[in-house]
mmCIF file of the N, C-alpha and C atoms, coordinates in Angstrom:
data_MODEL
# 
_entry.id   MODEL 
# 
loop_
_atom_site.group_PDB 
_atom_site.id 
_atom_site.type_symbol 
_atom_site.label_atom_id 
_atom_site.label_alt_id 
_atom_site.label_comp_id 
_atom_site.label_asym_id 
_atom_site.label_entity_id 
_atom_site.label_seq_id 
_atom_site.pdbx_PDB_ins_code 
_atom_site.Cartn_x 
_atom_site.Cartn_y 
_atom_site.Cartn_z 
_atom_site.occupancy 
_atom_site.B_iso_or_equiv 
_atom_site.pdbx_formal_charge 
_atom_site.auth_seq_id 
_atom_site.auth_comp_id 
_atom_site.auth_asym_id 
_atom_site.auth_atom_id 
_atom_site.pdbx_PDB_model_num 
ATOM 1   N N  . MET A 1 1  ? 0.834   -1.199 0.000   1.00 0.00 ? 1  MET A N  1 
ATOM 2   C CA . MET A 1 1  ? 0.000   0.000  0.000   1.00 0.00 ? 1  MET A CA 1 
ATOM 3   C C  . MET A 1 1  ? 0.878   1.262  0.000   1.00 0.00 ? 1  MET A C  1 
ATOM 4   N N  . LYS A 1 2  ? 2.026   1.195  0.667   1.00 0.00 ? 2  LYS A N  1 
ATOM 5   C CA . LYS A 1 2  ? 2.870   2.382  0.770   1.00 0.00 ? 2  LYS A CA 1 
ATOM 6   C C  . LYS A 1 2  ? 3.373   2.846  -0.587  1.00 0.00 ? 2  LYS A C  1 
ATOM 7   N N  . GLU A 1 3  ? 3.514   1.937  -1.548  1.00 0.00 ? 3  GLU A N  1 
ATOM 8   C CA . GLU A 1 3  ? 3.998   2.353  -2.857  1.00 0.00 ? 3  GLU A CA 1 
ATOM 9   C C  . GLU A 1 3  ? 2.977   3.219  -3.598  1.00 0.00 ? 3  GLU A C  1 
ATOM 10  N N  . ARG A 1 4  ? 1.770   3.292  -3.112  1.00 0.00 ? 4  ARG A N  1 
ATOM 11  C CA . ARG A 1 4  ? 0.746   4.134  -3.733  1.00 0.00 ? 4  ARG A CA 1 
ATOM 12  C C  . ARG A 1 4  ? 0.844   5.592  -3.281  1.00 0.00 ? 4  ARG A C  1 
ATOM 13  N N  . ILE A 1 5  ? 1.510   5.840  -2.162  1.00 0.00 ? 5  ILE A N  1 
ATOM 14  C CA . ILE A 1 5  ? 1.665   7.194  -1.647  1.00 0.00 ? 5  ILE A CA 1 
ATOM 15  C C  . ILE A 1 5  ? 3.149   7.516  -1.646  1.00 0.00 ? 5  ILE A C  1 
ATOM 16  N N  . VAL A 1 6  ? 3.503   8.645  -2.244  1.00 0.00 ? 6  VAL A N  1 
ATOM 17  C CA . VAL A 1 6  ? 4.906   9.039  -2.321  1.00 0.00 ? 6  VAL A CA 1 
ATOM 18  C C  . VAL A 1 6  ? 5.064   10.470 -1.832  1.00 0.00 ? 6  VAL A C  1 
ATOM 19  N N  . VAL A 1 7  ? 6.257   10.740 -1.341  1.00 0.00 ? 7  VAL A N  1 
ATOM 20  C CA . VAL A 1 7  ? 6.629   12.101 -0.946  1.00 0.00 ? 7  VAL A CA 1 
ATOM 21  C C  . VAL A 1 7  ? 7.850   12.472 -1.774  1.00 0.00 ? 7  VAL A C  1 
ATOM 22  N N  . ASN A 1 8  ? 7.699   13.528 -2.561  1.00 0.00 ? 8  ASN A N  1 
ATOM 23  C CA . ASN A 1 8  ? 8.775   13.988 -3.435  1.00 0.00 ? 8  ASN A CA 1 
ATOM 24  C C  . ASN A 1 8  ? 8.886   15.492 -3.240  1.00 0.00 ? 8  ASN A C  1 
ATOM 25  N N  . GLU A 1 9  ? 10.061  15.940 -2.830  1.00 0.00 ? 9  GLU A N  1 
ATOM 26  C CA . GLU A 1 9  ? 10.216  17.372 -2.544  1.00 0.00 ? 9  GLU A CA 1 
ATOM 27  C C  . GLU A 1 9  ? 9.942   18.256 -3.757  1.00 0.00 ? 9  GLU A C  1 
ATOM 28  N N  . GLY A 1 10 ? 9.987   17.688 -4.948  1.00 0.00 ? 10 GLY A N  1 
ATOM 29  C CA . GLY A 1 10 ? 9.722   18.457 -6.155  1.00 0.00 ? 10 GLY A CA 1 
ATOM 30  C C  . GLY A 1 10 ? 8.259   18.505 -6.567  1.00 0.00 ? 10 GLY A C  1 
ATOM 31  N N  . VAL A 1 11 ? 7.396   17.823 -5.823  1.00 0.00 ? 11 VAL A N  1 
ATOM 32  C CA . VAL A 1 11 ? 5.965   17.795 -6.147  1.00 0.00 ? 11 VAL A CA 1 
ATOM 33  C C  . VAL A 1 11 ? 5.185   18.311 -4.943  1.00 0.00 ? 11 VAL A C  1 
ATOM 34  N N  . HIS A 1 12 ? 4.440   19.364 -5.147  1.00 0.00 ? 12 HIS A N  1 
ATOM 35  C CA . HIS A 1 12 ? 3.601   19.964 -4.096  1.00 0.00 ? 12 HIS A CA 1 
ATOM 36  C C  . HIS A 1 12 ? 4.380   20.204 -2.800  1.00 0.00 ? 12 HIS A C  1 
ATOM 37  N N  . PHE A 1 13 ? 5.603   20.710 -2.970  1.00 0.00 ? 13 PHE A N  1 
ATOM 38  C CA . PHE A 1 13 ? 6.425   21.105 -1.814  1.00 0.00 ? 13 PHE A CA 1 
ATOM 39  C C  . PHE A 1 13 ? 6.638   19.949 -0.836  1.00 0.00 ? 13 PHE A C  1 
ATOM 40  N N  . GLY A 1 14 ? 6.701   18.722 -1.351  1.00 0.00 ? 14 GLY A N  1 
ATOM 41  C CA . GLY A 1 14 ? 6.957   17.568 -0.511  1.00 0.00 ? 14 GLY A CA 1 
ATOM 42  C C  . GLY A 1 14 ? 5.744   17.010 0.210   1.00 0.00 ? 14 GLY A C  1 
ATOM 43  N N  . LYS A 1 15 ? 4.569   17.455 -0.157  1.00 0.00 ? 15 LYS A N  1 
ATOM 44  C CA . LYS A 1 15 ? 3.352   16.900 0.454   1.00 0.00 ? 15 LYS A CA 1 
ATOM 45  C C  . LYS A 1 15 ? 3.109   15.499 -0.100  1.00 0.00 ? 15 LYS A C  1 
ATOM 46  N N  . PRO A 1 16 ? 2.575   14.586 0.712   1.00 0.00 ? 16 PRO A N  1 
ATOM 47  C CA . PRO A 1 16 ? 2.292   13.239 0.222   1.00 0.00 ? 16 PRO A CA 1 
ATOM 48  C C  . PRO A 1 16 ? 1.264   13.269 -0.909  1.00 0.00 ? 16 PRO A C  1 
ATOM 49  N N  . CYS A 1 17 ? 1.563   12.526 -1.972  1.00 0.00 ? 17 CYS A N  1 
ATOM 50  C CA . CYS A 1 17 ? 0.688   12.464 -3.146  1.00 0.00 ? 17 CYS A CA 1 
ATOM 51  C C  . CYS A 1 17 ? 0.482   11.011 -3.553  1.00 0.00 ? 17 CYS A C  1 
ATOM 52  N N  . ILE A 1 18 ? -0.550  10.793 -4.335  1.00 0.00 ? 18 ILE A N  1 
ATOM 53  C CA . ILE A 1 18 ? -0.762  9.483  -4.933  1.00 0.00 ? 18 ILE A CA 1 
ATOM 54  C C  . ILE A 1 18 ? 0.327   9.279  -5.973  1.00 0.00 ? 18 ILE A C  1 
ATOM 55  N N  . ALA A 1 19 ? 0.968   8.112  -5.937  1.00 0.00 ? 19 ALA A N  1 
ATOM 56  C CA . ALA A 1 19 ? 2.074   7.807  -6.842  1.00 0.00 ? 19 ALA A CA 1 
ATOM 57  C C  . ALA A 1 19 ? 1.671   8.001  -8.301  1.00 0.00 ? 19 ALA A C  1 
ATOM 58  N N  . ASP A 1 20 ? 2.615   8.505  -9.063  1.00 0.00 ? 20 ASP A N  1 
ATOM 59  C CA . ASP A 1 20 ? 2.450   8.729  -10.508 1.00 0.00 ? 20 ASP A CA 1 
ATOM 60  C C  . ASP A 1 20 ? 1.388   9.772  -10.829 1.00 0.00 ? 20 ASP A C  1 
ATOM 61  N N  . THR A 1 21 ? 1.032   10.583 -9.836  1.00 0.00 ? 21 THR A N  1 
ATOM 62  C CA . THR A 1 21 ? 0.110   11.700 -10.057 1.00 0.00 ? 21 THR A CA 1 
ATOM 63  C C  . THR A 1 21 ? 0.653   12.900 -9.292  1.00 0.00 ? 21 THR A C  1 
ATOM 64  N N  . ARG A 1 22 ? -0.014  14.001 -9.425  1.00 0.00 ? 22 ARG A N  1 
ATOM 65  C CA . ARG A 1 22 ? 0.288   15.179 -8.612  1.00 0.00 ? 22 ARG A CA 1 
ATOM 66  C C  . ARG A 1 22 ? -0.883  15.455 -7.668  1.00 0.00 ? 22 ARG A C  1 
ATOM 67  N N  . ILE A 1 23 ? -1.634  14.413 -7.329  1.00 0.00 ? 23 ILE A N  1 
ATOM 68  C CA . ILE A 1 23 ? -2.818  14.547 -6.489  1.00 0.00 ? 23 ILE A CA 1 
ATOM 69  C C  . ILE A 1 23 ? -2.404  14.375 -5.031  1.00 0.00 ? 23 ILE A C  1 
ATOM 70  N N  . PRO A 1 24 ? -2.499  15.462 -4.239  1.00 0.00 ? 24 PRO A N  1 
ATOM 71  C CA . PRO A 1 24 ? -2.131  15.363 -2.830  1.00 0.00 ? 24 PRO A CA 1 
ATOM 72  C C  . PRO A 1 24 ? -3.123  14.503 -2.041  1.00 0.00 ? 24 PRO A C  1 
ATOM 73  N N  . VAL A 1 25 ? -2.592  13.773 -1.076  1.00 0.00 ? 25 VAL A N  1 
ATOM 74  C CA . VAL A 1 25 ? -3.422  12.953 -0.200  1.00 0.00 ? 25 VAL A CA 1 
ATOM 75  C C  . VAL A 1 25 ? -4.507  13.811 0.443   1.00 0.00 ? 25 VAL A C  1 
ATOM 76  N N  . VAL A 1 26 ? -4.141  15.006 0.867   1.00 0.00 ? 26 VAL A N  1 
ATOM 77  C CA . VAL A 1 26 ? -5.100  15.869 1.564   1.00 0.00 ? 26 VAL A CA 1 
ATOM 78  C C  . VAL A 1 26 ? -6.310  16.194 0.685   1.00 0.00 ? 26 VAL A C  1 
ATOM 79  N N  . ASP A 1 27 ? -6.119  16.323 -0.614  1.00 0.00 ? 27 ASP A N  1 
ATOM 80  C CA . ASP A 1 27 ? -7.254  16.612 -1.502  1.00 0.00 ? 27 ASP A CA 1 
ATOM 81  C C  . ASP A 1 27 ? -8.269  15.464 -1.477  1.00 0.00 ? 27 ASP A C  1 
ATOM 82  N N  . ILE A 1 28 ? -7.774  14.241 -1.465  1.00 0.00 ? 28 ILE A N  1 
ATOM 83  C CA . ILE A 1 28 ? -8.655  13.075 -1.399  1.00 0.00 ? 28 ILE A CA 1 
ATOM 84  C C  . ILE A 1 28 ? -9.355  13.031 -0.045  1.00 0.00 ? 28 ILE A C  1 
ATOM 85  N N  . LEU A 1 29 ? -8.596  13.267 1.021   1.00 0.00 ? 29 LEU A N  1 
ATOM 86  C CA . LEU A 1 29 ? -9.173  13.219 2.369   1.00 0.00 ? 29 LEU A CA 1 
ATOM 87  C C  . LEU A 1 29 ? -10.264 14.270 2.550   1.00 0.00 ? 29 LEU A C  1 
ATOM 88  N N  . GLU A 1 30 ? -10.088 15.432 1.966   1.00 0.00 ? 30 GLU A N  1 
ATOM 89  C CA . GLU A 1 30 ? -11.124 16.472 2.074   1.00 0.00 ? 30 GLU A CA 1 
ATOM 90  C C  . GLU A 1 30 ? -12.411 16.040 1.391   1.00 0.00 ? 30 GLU A C  1 
ATOM 91  N N  . LEU A 1 31 ? -12.299 15.355 0.262   1.00 0.00 ? 31 LEU A N  1 
ATOM 92  C CA . LEU A 1 31 ? -13.500 14.857 -0.418  1.00 0.00 ? 31 LEU A CA 1 
ATOM 93  C C  . LEU A 1 31 ? -14.192 13.795 0.430   1.00 0.00 ? 31 LEU A C  1 
ATOM 94  N N  . VAL A 1 32 ? -13.406 12.899 1.007   1.00 0.00 ? 32 VAL A N  1 
ATOM 95  C CA . VAL A 1 32 ? -13.980 11.869 1.883   1.00 0.00 ? 32 VAL A CA 1 
ATOM 96  C C  . VAL A 1 32 ? -14.648 12.536 3.080   1.00 0.00 ? 32 VAL A C  1 
ATOM 97  N N  . ARG A 1 33 ? -13.978 13.522 3.666   1.00 0.00 ? 33 ARG A N  1 
ATOM 98  C CA . ARG A 1 33 ? -14.544 14.248 4.810   1.00 0.00 ? 33 ARG A CA 1 
ATOM 99  C C  . ARG A 1 33 ? -15.891 14.870 4.452   1.00 0.00 ? 33 ARG A C  1 
ATOM 100 N N  . ASP A 1 34 ? -16.000 15.344 3.231   1.00 0.00 ? 34 ASP A N  1 
ATOM 101 C CA . ASP A 1 34 ? -17.234 15.985 2.788   1.00 0.00 ? 34 ASP A CA 1 
ATOM 102 C C  . ASP A 1 34 ? -18.331 14.988 2.425   1.00 0.00 ? 34 ASP A C  1 
ATOM 103 N N  . GLY A 1 35 ? -18.064 13.713 2.646   1.00 0.00 ? 35 GLY A N  1 
ATOM 104 C CA . GLY A 1 35 ? -19.089 12.692 2.433   1.00 0.00 ? 35 GLY A CA 1 
ATOM 105 C C  . GLY A 1 35 ? -19.203 12.190 1.010   1.00 0.00 ? 35 GLY A C  1 
ATOM 106 N N  . ILE A 1 36 ? -18.224 12.490 0.195   1.00 0.00 ? 36 ILE A N  1 
ATOM 107 C CA . ILE A 1 36 ? -18.260 12.036 -1.192  1.00 0.00 ? 36 ILE A CA 1 
ATOM 108 C C  . ILE A 1 36 ? -17.738 10.606 -1.238  1.00 0.00 ? 36 ILE A C  1 
ATOM 109 N N  . GLY A 1 37 ? -18.500 9.728  -1.848  1.00 0.00 ? 37 GLY A N  1 
ATOM 110 C CA . GLY A 1 37 ? -18.148 8.316  -1.911  1.00 0.00 ? 37 GLY A CA 1 
ATOM 111 C C  . GLY A 1 37 ? -16.938 8.049  -2.789  1.00 0.00 ? 37 GLY A C  1 
ATOM 112 N N  . PHE A 1 38 ? -16.280 6.954  -2.511  1.00 0.00 ? 38 PHE A N  1 
ATOM 113 C CA . PHE A 1 38 ? -15.073 6.596  -3.258  1.00 0.00 ? 38 PHE A CA 1 
ATOM 114 C C  . PHE A 1 38 ? -15.352 6.504  -4.756  1.00 0.00 ? 38 PHE A C  1 
ATOM 115 N N  . ASP A 1 39 ? -16.430 5.838  -5.121  1.00 0.00 ? 39 ASP A N  1 
ATOM 116 C CA . ASP A 1 39 ? -16.753 5.692  -6.543  1.00 0.00 ? 39 ASP A CA 1 
ATOM 117 C C  . ASP A 1 39 ? -16.980 7.046  -7.206  1.00 0.00 ? 39 ASP A C  1 
ATOM 118 N N  . GLU A 1 40 ? -17.626 7.954  -6.484  1.00 0.00 ? 40 GLU A N  1 
ATOM 119 C CA . GLU A 1 40 ? -17.874 9.295  -7.033  1.00 0.00 ? 40 GLU A CA 1 
ATOM 120 C C  . GLU A 1 40 ? -16.574 10.081 -7.160  1.00 0.00 ? 40 GLU A C  1 
ATOM 121 N N  . ILE A 1 41 ? -15.674 9.913  -6.205  1.00 0.00 ? 41 ILE A N  1 
ATOM 122 C CA . ILE A 1 41 ? -14.378 10.606 -6.295  1.00 0.00 ? 41 ILE A CA 1 
ATOM 123 C C  . ILE A 1 41 ? -13.662 10.187 -7.569  1.00 0.00 ? 41 ILE A C  1 
ATOM 124 N N  . VAL A 1 42 ? -13.648 8.892  -7.833  1.00 0.00 ? 42 VAL A N  1 
ATOM 125 C CA . VAL A 1 42 ? -12.983 8.395  -9.040  1.00 0.00 ? 42 VAL A CA 1 
ATOM 126 C C  . VAL A 1 42 ? -13.724 8.864  -10.295 1.00 0.00 ? 42 VAL A C  1 
ATOM 127 N N  . ALA A 1 43 ? -15.037 8.722  -10.306 1.00 0.00 ? 43 ALA A N  1 
ATOM 128 C CA . ALA A 1 43 ? -15.809 9.035  -11.519 1.00 0.00 ? 43 ALA A CA 1 
ATOM 129 C C  . ALA A 1 43 ? -15.851 10.525 -11.828 1.00 0.00 ? 43 ALA A C  1 
ATOM 130 N N  . ASN A 1 44 ? -16.020 11.358 -10.795 1.00 0.00 ? 44 ASN A N  1 
ATOM 131 C CA . ASN A 1 44 ? -16.288 12.777 -11.039 1.00 0.00 ? 44 ASN A CA 1 
ATOM 132 C C  . ASN A 1 44 ? -15.140 13.732 -10.724 1.00 0.00 ? 44 ASN A C  1 
ATOM 133 N N  . TYR A 1 45 ? -14.157 13.280 -9.984  1.00 0.00 ? 45 TYR A N  1 
ATOM 134 C CA . TYR A 1 45 ? -13.085 14.186 -9.577  1.00 0.00 ? 45 TYR A CA 1 
ATOM 135 C C  . TYR A 1 45 ? -11.721 13.754 -10.102 1.00 0.00 ? 45 TYR A C  1 
ATOM 136 N N  . TYR A 1 46 ? -11.383 12.492 -9.927  1.00 0.00 ? 46 TYR A N  1 
ATOM 137 C CA . TYR A 1 46 ? -10.058 12.001 -10.289 1.00 0.00 ? 46 TYR A CA 1 
ATOM 138 C C  . TYR A 1 46 ? -10.159 10.672 -11.026 1.00 0.00 ? 46 TYR A C  1 
ATOM 139 N N  . PRO A 1 47 ? -10.557 10.699 -12.297 1.00 0.00 ? 47 PRO A N  1 
ATOM 140 C CA . PRO A 1 47 ? -10.751 9.451  -13.035 1.00 0.00 ? 47 PRO A CA 1 
ATOM 141 C C  . PRO A 1 47 ? -9.458  8.676  -13.299 1.00 0.00 ? 47 PRO A C  1 
ATOM 142 N N  . ASP A 1 48 ? -8.310  9.294  -13.047 1.00 0.00 ? 48 ASP A N  1 
ATOM 143 C CA . ASP A 1 48 ? -7.043  8.610  -13.284 1.00 0.00 ? 48 ASP A CA 1 
ATOM 144 C C  . ASP A 1 48 ? -6.557  7.799  -12.087 1.00 0.00 ? 48 ASP A C  1 
ATOM 145 N N  . ILE A 1 49 ? -7.313  7.815  -10.979 1.00 0.00 ? 49 ILE A N  1 
ATOM 146 C CA . ILE A 1 49 ? -6.912  7.018  -9.827  1.00 0.00 ? 49 ILE A CA 1 
ATOM 147 C C  . ILE A 1 49 ? -7.853  5.826  -9.667  1.00 0.00 ? 49 ILE A C  1 
ATOM 148 N N  . GLN A 1 50 ? -7.499  4.930  -8.763  1.00 0.00 ? 50 GLN A N  1 
ATOM 149 C CA . GLN A 1 50 ? -8.301  3.746  -8.497  1.00 0.00 ? 50 GLN A CA 1 
ATOM 150 C C  . GLN A 1 50 ? -8.799  3.794  -7.054  1.00 0.00 ? 50 GLN A C  1 
ATOM 151 N N  . LEU A 1 51 ? -9.781  2.960  -6.760  1.00 0.00 ? 51 LEU A N  1 
ATOM 152 C CA . LEU A 1 51 ? -10.299 2.894  -5.389  1.00 0.00 ? 51 LEU A CA 1 
ATOM 153 C C  . LEU A 1 51 ? -9.181  2.569  -4.399  1.00 0.00 ? 51 LEU A C  1 
ATOM 154 N N  . GLU A 1 52 ? -8.235  1.743  -4.802  1.00 0.00 ? 52 GLU A N  1 
ATOM 155 C CA . GLU A 1 52 ? -7.122  1.386  -3.928  1.00 0.00 ? 52 GLU A CA 1 
ATOM 156 C C  . GLU A 1 52 ? -6.266  2.610  -3.568  1.00 0.00 ? 52 GLU A C  1 
ATOM 157 N N  . ASP A 1 53 ? -6.219  3.594  -4.445  1.00 0.00 ? 53 ASP A N  1 
ATOM 158 C CA . ASP A 1 53 ? -5.479  4.818  -4.145  1.00 0.00 ? 53 ASP A CA 1 
ATOM 159 C C  . ASP A 1 53 ? -6.149  5.589  -3.008  1.00 0.00 ? 53 ASP A C  1 
ATOM 160 N N  . ILE A 1 54 ? -7.463  5.626  -3.020  1.00 0.00 ? 54 ILE A N  1 
ATOM 161 C CA . ILE A 1 54 ? -8.197  6.311  -1.954  1.00 0.00 ? 54 ILE A CA 1 
ATOM 162 C C  . ILE A 1 54 ? -8.000  5.572  -0.636  1.00 0.00 ? 54 ILE A C  1 
ATOM 163 N N  . LYS A 1 55 ? -8.083  4.258  -0.681  1.00 0.00 ? 55 LYS A N  1 
ATOM 164 C CA . LYS A 1 55 ? -7.843  3.466  0.529   1.00 0.00 ? 55 LYS A CA 1 
ATOM 165 C C  . LYS A 1 55 ? -6.423  3.687  1.040   1.00 0.00 ? 55 LYS A C  1 
ATOM 166 N N  . ALA A 1 56 ? -5.465  3.821  0.140   1.00 0.00 ? 56 ALA A N  1 
ATOM 167 C CA . ALA A 1 56 ? -4.079  4.064  0.544   1.00 0.00 ? 56 ALA A CA 1 
ATOM 168 C C  . ALA A 1 56 ? -3.939  5.422  1.221   1.00 0.00 ? 56 ALA A C  1 
ATOM 169 N N  . CYS A 1 57 ? -4.694  6.417  0.765   1.00 0.00 ? 57 CYS A N  1 
ATOM 170 C CA . CYS A 1 57 ? -4.672  7.738  1.420   1.00 0.00 ? 57 CYS A CA 1 
ATOM 171 C C  . CYS A 1 57 ? -5.151  7.619  2.861   1.00 0.00 ? 57 CYS A C  1 
ATOM 172 N N  . LEU A 1 58 ? -6.239  6.896  3.057   1.00 0.00 ? 58 LEU A N  1 
ATOM 173 C CA . LEU A 1 58 ? -6.768  6.710  4.407   1.00 0.00 ? 58 LEU A CA 1 
ATOM 174 C C  . LEU A 1 58 ? -5.782  5.935  5.278   1.00 0.00 ? 58 LEU A C  1 
ATOM 175 N N  . LYS A 1 59 ? -5.203  4.887  4.743   1.00 0.00 ? 59 LYS A N  1 
ATOM 176 C CA . LYS A 1 59 ? -4.240  4.099  5.501   1.00 0.00 ? 59 LYS A CA 1 
ATOM 177 C C  . LYS A 1 59 ? -3.019  4.943  5.861   1.00 0.00 ? 59 LYS A C  1 
ATOM 178 N N  . TYR A 1 60 ? -2.575  5.769  4.953   1.00 0.00 ? 60 TYR A N  1 
ATOM 179 C CA . TYR A 1 60 ? -1.416  6.630  5.198   1.00 0.00 ? 60 TYR A CA 1 
ATOM 180 C C  . TYR A 1 60 ? -1.658  7.501  6.429   1.00 0.00 ? 60 TYR A C  1 
ATOM 181 N N  . VAL A 1 61 ? -2.810  8.120  6.487   1.00 0.00 ? 61 VAL A N  1 
ATOM 182 C CA . VAL A 1 61 ? -3.121  9.008  7.607   1.00 0.00 ? 61 VAL A CA 1 
ATOM 183 C C  . VAL A 1 61 ? -3.336  8.208  8.892   1.00 0.00 ? 61 VAL A C  1 
ATOM 184 N N  . ILE A 1 62 ? -3.981  7.077  8.794   1.00 0.00 ? 62 ILE A N  1 
ATOM 185 C CA . ILE A 1 62 ? -4.164  6.230  9.979   1.00 0.00 ? 62 ILE A CA 1 
ATOM 186 C C  . ILE A 1 62 ? -2.812  5.826  10.542  1.00 0.00 ? 62 ILE A C  1 
ATOM 187 N N  . ASP A 1 63 ? -1.878  5.458  9.681   1.00 0.00 ? 63 ASP A N  1 
ATOM 188 C CA . ASP A 1 63 ? -0.544  5.072  10.145  1.00 0.00 ? 63 ASP A CA 1 
ATOM 189 C C  . ASP A 1 63 ? 0.150   6.224  10.865  1.00 0.00 ? 63 ASP A C  1 
ATOM 190 N N  . ILE A 1 64 ? -0.051  7.440  10.392  1.00 0.00 ? 64 ILE A N  1 
ATOM 191 C CA . ILE A 1 64 ? 0.537   8.610  11.054  1.00 0.00 ? 64 ILE A CA 1 
ATOM 192 C C  . ILE A 1 64 ? -0.072  8.797  12.439  1.00 0.00 ? 64 ILE A C  1 
ATOM 193 N N  . VAL A 1 65 ? -1.382  8.696  12.535  1.00 0.00 ? 65 VAL A N  1 
ATOM 194 C CA . VAL A 1 65 ? -2.057  8.886  13.816  1.00 0.00 ? 65 VAL A CA 1 
ATOM 195 C C  . VAL A 1 65 ? -1.664  7.788  14.797  1.00 0.00 ? 65 VAL A C  1 
ATOM 196 N N  . VAL A 1 66 ? -1.568  6.575  14.336  1.00 0.00 ? 66 VAL A N  1 
ATOM 197 C CA . VAL A 1 66 ? -1.178  5.460  15.208  1.00 0.00 ? 66 VAL A CA 1 
ATOM 198 C C  . VAL A 1 66 ? 0.228   5.685  15.768  1.00 0.00 ? 66 VAL A C  1 
ATOM 199 N N  . ALA A 1 67 ? 1.115   6.217  14.955  1.00 0.00 ? 67 ALA A N  1 
ATOM 200 C CA . ALA A 1 67 ? 2.500   6.420  15.384  1.00 0.00 ? 67 ALA A CA 1 
ATOM 201 C C  . ALA A 1 67 ? 2.679   7.661  16.259  1.00 0.00 ? 67 ALA A C  1 
ATOM 202 N N  . GLU A 1 68 ? 1.680   8.516  16.302  1.00 0.00 ? 68 GLU A N  1 
ATOM 203 C CA . GLU A 1 68 ? 1.785   9.775  17.044  1.00 0.00 ? 68 GLU A CA 1 
ATOM 204 C C  . GLU A 1 68 ? 1.670   9.526  18.541  1.00 0.00 ? 68 GLU A C  1 
ATOM 205 N N  . ASP A 1 69 ? 2.564   10.120 19.284  1.00 0.00 ? 69 ASP A N  1 
ATOM 206 C CA . ASP A 1 69 ? 2.496   10.081 20.746  1.00 0.00 ? 69 ASP A CA 1 
ATOM 207 C C  . ASP A 1 69 ? 1.748   11.314 21.230  1.00 0.00 ? 69 ASP A C  1 
ATOM 208 N N  . VAL A 1 70 ? 0.735   11.095 22.031  1.00 0.00 ? 70 VAL A N  1 
ATOM 209 C CA . VAL A 1 70 ? -0.034  12.195 22.601  1.00 0.00 ? 70 VAL A CA 1 
ATOM 210 C C  . VAL A 1 70 ? 0.287   12.247 24.084  1.00 0.00 ? 70 VAL A C  1 
ATOM 211 N N  . HIS A 1 71 ? 0.721   13.402 24.523  1.00 0.00 ? 71 HIS A N  1 
ATOM 212 C CA . HIS A 1 71 ? 1.071   13.575 25.938  1.00 0.00 ? 71 HIS A CA 1 
ATOM 213 C C  . HIS A 1 71 ? 0.049   14.501 26.580  1.00 0.00 ? 71 HIS A C  1 
ATOM 214 N N  . ILE A 1 72 ? -0.615  13.994 27.569  1.00 0.00 ? 72 ILE A N  1 
ATOM 215 C CA . ILE A 1 72 ? -1.634  14.762 28.276  1.00 0.00 ? 72 ILE A CA 1 
ATOM 216 C C  . ILE A 1 72 ? -1.112  15.016 29.674  1.00 0.00 ? 72 ILE A C  1 
ATOM 217 N N  . SER A 1 73 ? -1.108  16.278 30.032  1.00 0.00 ? 73 SER A N  1 
ATOM 218 C CA . SER A 1 73 ? -0.657  16.597 31.391  1.00 0.00 ? 73 SER A CA 1 
ATOM 219 C C  . SER A 1 73 ? -1.873  16.872 32.270  1.00 0.00 ? 73 SER A C  1 
ATOM 220 N N  . ALA A 1 74 ? -1.775  16.412 33.501  1.00 0.00 ? 74 ALA A N  1 
ATOM 221 C CA . ALA A 1 74 ? -2.855  16.625 34.467  1.00 0.00 ? 74 ALA A CA 1 
ATOM 222 C C  . ALA A 1 74 ? -2.873  18.075 34.888  1.00 0.00 ? 74 ALA A C  1 
ATOM 223 N N  . GLN A 1 75 ? -4.031  18.666 34.835  1.00 0.00 ? 75 GLN A N  1 
ATOM 224 C CA . GLN A 1 75 ? -4.170  20.059 35.274  1.00 0.00 ? 75 GLN A CA 1 
ATOM 225 C C  . GLN A 1 75 ? -4.638  20.064 36.726  1.00 0.00 ? 75 GLN A C  1 
ATOM 226 N N  . THR A 1 76 ? -4.025  20.905 37.502  1.00 0.00 ? 76 THR A N  1 
ATOM 227 C CA . THR A 1 76 ? -4.421  20.997 38.918  1.00 0.00 ? 76 THR A CA 1 
ATOM 228 C C  . THR A 1 76 ? -5.029  22.333 39.215  1.00 0.00 ? 76 THR A C  1 
# 
């Protein structure tokens, strides 16, 4: 799945993109956030990608969140 998402400093200032495209992961995530279905994203927004690319975007972000350490301090 990782081969579907690439980071290249020469494309979108190093933002993660779908491999072999200039489509940033964040653009896909915003469409998903807005309730647009995967099939509609492919059909109406990005016909050059596949459903697996959208799933890879979600997995990419999930992996980041899983790896993130959250430190909560007790307030007194």
